[in-house]
C-alpha positions in Angstrom: -4.8 19.3 -1.8 -1.7 17.8 -0.4 0.5 15.0 -1.9 2.1 12.2 0.1 5.8 12.2 -1.1 8.5 9.6 -0.5 10.7 11.0 2.3 14.1 10.1 1.0 15.8 13.5 1.3 15.4 13.9 5.1 18.7 13.9 7.0 19.2 11.4 9.8 17.6 8.5 7.9 20.5 6.2 8.5 20.5 6.9 12.3 16.8 6.3 12.5 17.3 3.0 10.6 19.9 1.9 13.2 17.7 2.8 16.1 14.7 1.0 14.7 16.8 -2.1 13.9 17.8 -2.3 17.5 14.3 -1.8 18.9 12.2 -4.0 16.5 12.1 -7.8 17.1 14.2 -9.8 14.7 12.1 -11.7 12.2 14.5 -12.4 9.4 16.8 -15.4 9.1 20.5 -14.6 8.6 21.0 -13.1 5.1 24.0 -15.5 4.6 21.4 -18.4 4.8 18.5 -17.1 2.8 19.2 -13.8 1.1 20.3 -13.3 -2.5 23.8 -12.0 -3.0 24.5 -8.4 -4.2 26.5 -9.1 -7.3 27.3 -5.4 -8.0 26.2 -1.9 -7.0 27.1 1.5 -8.4 26.4 5.1 -7.4 26.0 8.1 -9.6 26.2 11.9 -9.2 27.6 11.8 -5.6 28.4 15.5 -5.8 24.6 16.2 -5.6 21.6 14.9 -3.7 20.4 12.4 -6.3 18.2 9.4 -6.7 16.7 7.0 -9.3 13.0 6.4 -9.6 12.9 3.9 -12.4 15.0 1.4 -14.2 14.3 -0.7 -17.3 16.3 -3.3 -19.3 17.8 -2.5 -22.7 18.2 -4.8 -25.8 22.0 -4.9 -25.4 21.7 -6.5 -22.0 22.3 -3.3 -20.0 19.9 -0.9 -18.3 18.4 2.6 -18.6 17.8 4.4 -15.3 15.9 7.6 -14.7 16.0 9.8 -11.7 16.7 13.3 -10.6 19.2 15.4 -8.8 18.5 18.4 -6.4 20.3 21.4 -7.8 18.8 24.0 -5.5 17.7 23.1 -2.0 15.8 26.3 -1.0 13.5 26.4 -4.0 13.5 22.7 -4.5 14.8 22.7 -8.0 15.4 19.3 -9.6 17.1 18.2 -12.8 16.2 15.0 -14.6 19.0 12.4 -14.6 19.1 9.8 -17.4 21.9 7.2 -17.2 22.6 4.3 -19.6 24.7 1.4 -18.1 26.0 -2.0 -19.1 24.9 -5.2 -17.5 27.1 -4.5 -14.4 25.9 -1.0 -13.9 28.9 0.7 -15.4 28.0 4.0 -16.9 27.9 4.4 -20.7 26.6 8.0 -20.7 24.4 10.3 -18.8 22.1 13.2 -19.7 20.5 15.9 -17.6 17.4 17.9 -18.4 16.7 21.0 -16.2 13.7 21.6 -14.0 12.0 18.2 -14.1 11.3 15.3 -11.8 11.4 11.7 -12.9 8.4 9.3 -13.3 9.1 6.5 -15.8 11.4 5.3 -18.6 11.4 2.5 -21.2 13.4 1.5 -24.3 11.6 2.0 -27.6 11.5 -0.2 -30.7 14.1 2.0 -32.5 16.6 1.6 -29.6 15.8 5.0 -28.1 14.0 5.8 -24.9 10.6 7.3 -23.9 10.6 9.3 -20.7 7.8 10.4 -18.4 8.6 13.5 -16.4 6.8 16.3 -14.6 7.2 19.5 -12.6 4.8 20.9 -10.0 4.2 23.9 -7.8 2.1 24.6 -4.7 0.1 27.7 -3.8 -2.1 28.6 -0.9 -5.7 29.5 -1.7 -8.0 30.3 1.2 -5.6 28.6 3.6 -5.6 25.5 1.5 -2.4 24.1 -0.1 -3.1 23.6 -3.8 -0.8 21.4 -6.0 -0.6 22.0 -9.7 1.8 20.9 -12.4 2.6 19.9 -16.0 3.9 16.6 -17.3 6.1 15.7 -20.3 6.6 12.9 -22.7 10.2 13.0 -24.0 11.5 10.8 -26.8 15.3 10.4 -27.1 17.5 8.5 -29.5 19.9 5.7 -28.4 22.5 8.3 -27.2 19.9 10.1 -24.9 19.6 13.1 -27.3 16.1 14.6 -27.3 14.1 14.0 -30.5 10.7 15.5 -29.4 8.7 16.6 -26.4 5.0 16.5 -25.7 3.5 18.7 -23.0 0.7 17.4 -20.9 -0.8 20.4 -19.1 -2.4 20.0 -15.6 -1.3 16.3 -15.4 0.9 14.3 -13.2 2.4 11.4 -15.2 3.2 8.2 -13.3 4.0 5.7 -16.1 4.7 5.7 -19.8 4.8 2.4 -21.8 5.5 1.8 -25.5 2.6 0.1 -27.4 2.8 -2.5 -30.2 1.8 0.0 -32.9 4.9 2.3 -32.1 2.9 4.7 -30.0 2.8 5.2 -26.2 0.4 4.9 -23.3 0.8 7.7 -20.6 -0.9 7.0 -17.3 -1.3 9.3 -14.3 -3.9 11.8 -13.0 -5.2 15.3 -13.5 -4.9 18.0 -10.9 -8.5 19.2 -10.7 -9.3 22.9 -9.8 -10.0 23.8 -6.2 -13.6 23.3 -5.0 -14.2 20.7 -7.8 -16.1 17.5 -7.0 -12.9 15.5 -7.1 -9.4 16.4 -6.1 -7.9 14.3 -8.9 -8.9 12.3 -11.9 -7.0 9.3 -13.1 -6.2 9.3 -16.8 -4.7 7.2 -19.5 -3.7 8.7 -22.8 -2.8 6.8 -26.0 -0.5 8.6 -28.4 1.0 7.9 -31.8 4.8 7.5 -32.4 5.3 11.3 -32.3 3.5 11.8 -29.0 0.3 13.2 -30.6 -2.8 12.1 -28.5 -5.1 9.6 -30.2 -7.5 9.1 -27.3 -7.7 9.4 -23.6 -9.9 8.1 -20.8 -10.5 9.7 -17.4 -11.7 8.2 -14.1 -12.9 10.9 -11.6 -12.0 10.5 -7.9 -9.0 8.3 -8.6 -5.2 8.7 -9.0 -3.3 6.2 -11.1 0.2 5.3 -9.9 0.9 2.4 -12.3 0.0 1.0 -15.6 1.0 -1.7 -18.2 0.2 -2.7 -21.8 -1.3 -6.2 -21.7 -0.4 -9.1 -24.0 -3.7 -8.6 -25.9 -2.9 -4.9 -26.6 -5.1 -3.6 -23.9 -4.2 -1.8 -20.6 -4.4 -2.2 -16.8 -4.0 0.8 -14.6 -3.9 0.9 -10.8 -3.7 3.4 -7.9 -5.8 4.7 -5.1 -8.8 6.9 -4.4 -8.6 10.7 -4.6 -6.1 11.9 -3.9 -3.9 10.0 -1.5 -6.1 8.7 1.3 -4.4 5.3 1.4 -7.2 3.8 3.5 -7.9 0.1 3.5 -9.8 -0.8 0.3 -8.8 2.3 -1.7 -6.5 0.3 -4.0 -7.9 -0.4 -7.5 -7.2 -2.0 -10.8 -9.0 -1.0 -14.1 -8.7 -3.1 -17.2 -9.3 -1.5 -20.6 -9.3 -2.9 -24.2 -7.1 -1.6 -26.9 -9.5 1.3 -27.7 -9.6 2.4 -24.0 -13.0 1.0 -23.2 -13.3 -0.2 -19.6 -13.7 -4.0 -19.3 -13.7 -4.1 -15.4 -12.9 -2.0 -12.4 -12.2 -3.6 -9.0 -11.1 -2.4 -5.6 -9.0 -4.5 -3.2 -8.1 -4.5 0.4 -4.8 -2.8 -0.2 -4.7 0.9 0.4 -2.8 1.8 -2.8 -1.3 0.1 -5.9 2.2 1.2 -6.8 3.2 -1.3 -9.5 1.6 -4.0 -11.7 2.9 -6.9 -13.8 1.1 -9.3 -16.1 1.9 -13.0 -15.4 2.6 -15.7 -18.1 -0.9 -17.1 -17.6 -2.7 -13.8 -18.0 -3.2 -12.8 -14.4 -2.0 -9.6 -12.7 0.2 -9.3 -9.7 0.4 -5.9 -7.9 2.4 -4.4 -5.0 1.7 -1.4 -2.8 1.8 0.0 0.7 1.9 -3.0 3.1 0.1 -5.4 0.8 0.7 -7.4 -2.4 -1.8 -9.4 -4.3 -2.7 -11.5 -7.4 -5.9 -11.2 -9.4 -7.4 -13.2 -12.3 -7.6 -11.9 -15.9 -11.2 -10.8 -15.1 -10.2 -9.0 -11.9 -11.3 -11.5 -9.3 -8.9 -11.7 -6.3 -6.8 -14.9 -6.1 -5.0 -14.0 -2.9 -3.7 -10.9 -1.0 -0.9 -10.9 1.5 0.3 -8.4 4.1 3.9 -7.2 4.4 3.9 -5.1 7.6 5.6 -1.7 7.3 6.9 -2.2 3.7 6.1 -0.2 0.6 6.4 -2.3 -2.5 7.3 0.2 -5.2 8.1 -2.4 -7.8 7.1 -6.0 -8.7 8.5 -8.3 -11.3 8.3 -11.9 -12.3 10.8 -14.6 -11.1 12.3 -16.9 -13.7 11.6 -19.8 -11.4 8.0 -18.9 -11.0 6.5 -16.4 -8.5 7.3 -12.8 -8.0 9.9 -10.4 -6.7 8.8 -7.3 -4.8 11.2 -4.5 -4.0 10.8 -1.2 -2.1 11.5 0.6 1.1 10.8 -0.3 4.8 8.9 2.7 6.4 10.2 1.8 9.8 13.9 1.7 9.1 14.1 3.6 5.8 16.1 0.8 4.2 15.6 -0.9 0.9 14.4 -4.4 0.6 13.6 -7.2 -1.9 11.3 -10.2 -1.3 11.1 -13.4 -3.3 7.5 -14.7 -3.4 6.2 -18.0 -4.7 3.1 -18.5 -6.9 0.9 -18.8 -3.9 2.1 -15.5 -2.3 4.4 -17.1 0.3 7.7 -15.3 1.0 10.6 -17.6 0.1 13.5 -15.2 0.8 14.1 -11.6 1.8 17.0 -9.3 1.9 17.6 -5.8 3.3 20.2 -3.4 1.9 21.4 -0.9 4.5 21.7 2.8 3.8 19.5 2.6 0.7 16.0 3.1 -0.5 14.6 1.1 -3.5 12.1 2.8 -5.9 12.4 0.8 -9.0 13.3 -2.8 -10.1 13.5 -5.0 -13.1 14.3 -8.6 -13.9 17.8 -9.5 -15.1 19.2 -12.7 -16.6 20.5 -14.1 -13.3 18.4 -12.1 -10.9 17.2 -8.5 -10.6 18.4 -4.9 -10.9 17.3 -2.5 -8.2 17.4 1.3 -8.5 16.9 4.1 -5.9 19.1 6.0 -3.5 22.2 5.4 -1.4 22.7 7.6 1.7 26.4 8.6 1.8 26.1 10.7 4.9 23.4 12.5 6.9 23.1 15.2 4.2 24.4 13.6 1.0 22.9 10.9 -1.2 23.6 9.4 -4.6 21.5 7.8 -7.3 22.2 4.1 -7.1 21.7 0.8 -9.0 22.5 -2.7 -7.8 22.3 -6.3 -9.2 21.2 -9.1 -7.0 21.2 -12.8 -7.8 18.3 -15.2 -7.5 19.1 -17.7 -4.7 19.3 -21.4 -5.6 16.6 -23.5 -3.7 16.0 -20.8 -1.1 14.6 -21.7 2.3 11.3 -20.1 3.3 11.6 -17.3 5.8 9.4 -14.9 7.7 8.5 -11.5 6.2 10.3 -8.5 7.7 8.2 -7.2 10.6 6.9 -10.5 11.9 9.7 -11.1 14.5 7.1 -11.3 17.3 5.6 -14.4 15.8 8.9 -16.1 15.6 9.7 -15.1 19.2 6.3 -16.5 20.3 7.0 -19.8 18.6 10.4 -20.1 20.3 8.8 -19.4 23.7 6.3 -22.2 23.1 9.0 -24.6 22.3 10.9 -23.6 25.4 7.9 -24.2 27.6 7.2 -27.5 25.9 10.8 -28.6 26.6 10.5 -27.7 30.3 7.3 -29.7 30.6 9.1 -32.8 29.3 
């Protein structure tokens, strides 16, 4: 089994981005006219090759960011990087945990943090690459000091979320043995406040990349079919009640779901590879929209209504953010050079993005930035649709010549 991994460590990313930017047709109106402003941006651990995978708000108005730093290139050793910041991204403290990769982080009811992390290894069996691993739930106090750790054998954790009863929901998938009927099995595990499992549900042939706790105390998980096909129609959402019983299971045109958010009226918006969509509380599709070449790793709600999607452009390797209205139409977009965005959350005046900043061809730093919500933004085309704009301009030119 092979795993499709975000390719953010590869040297030459910035050069490729510049070459693609020159070749591709321009489809974005000037950022000075339609794009939100970058209010602040901060890098961390520049002495290593580092990145952030997740960011979440904290009760004091700041943020908690989780990522990893490469400490040994040859053997691929990673250390977990947990950083607490204020509302402008200034570091309050940081903690490193050896030999782990980052998945998810959230603030807990007592002011501490719950972390989802994992490590994995690959072996060759009968000329087939086999991936195996172990995941961890780690609870820290408000200063980032570890209080307890729960080991999840043979599991790849994607998301961990606090529940209303003080426990946690851990979502991900199981690495199934070679020659089994399914390469992976999606899983959701409910634990108590000490990380002890209360129940778990499995879904053979699927891998869960995202999950949320719903307003009614249930859950929605999303991902793709086993293991990482990413073909059209592989993306799915499954809704469960508070006891883990399946209420519905729907597949959508999108190849994969990377993030989910519940809306104020009980619907669910999701983002993934090249597509984003909105579904009813019962799973029926409201709309689905294409965003050519873009991977939406994070989706969040806009205070003005609608949604914000952030991620990375596969063609240029650059980070992006899109402002979407309630009907799925892009209202504004912005691209942030020399970055990749892998996590995002809402902030009082806009959004906080987290990911990686490329400092040189072989050096990167974990990075967070705050962007402001534009006031009365003008609609603009999505990145990647420059050809349509060029065609429209040509028609206008021809019409003018006829006159």
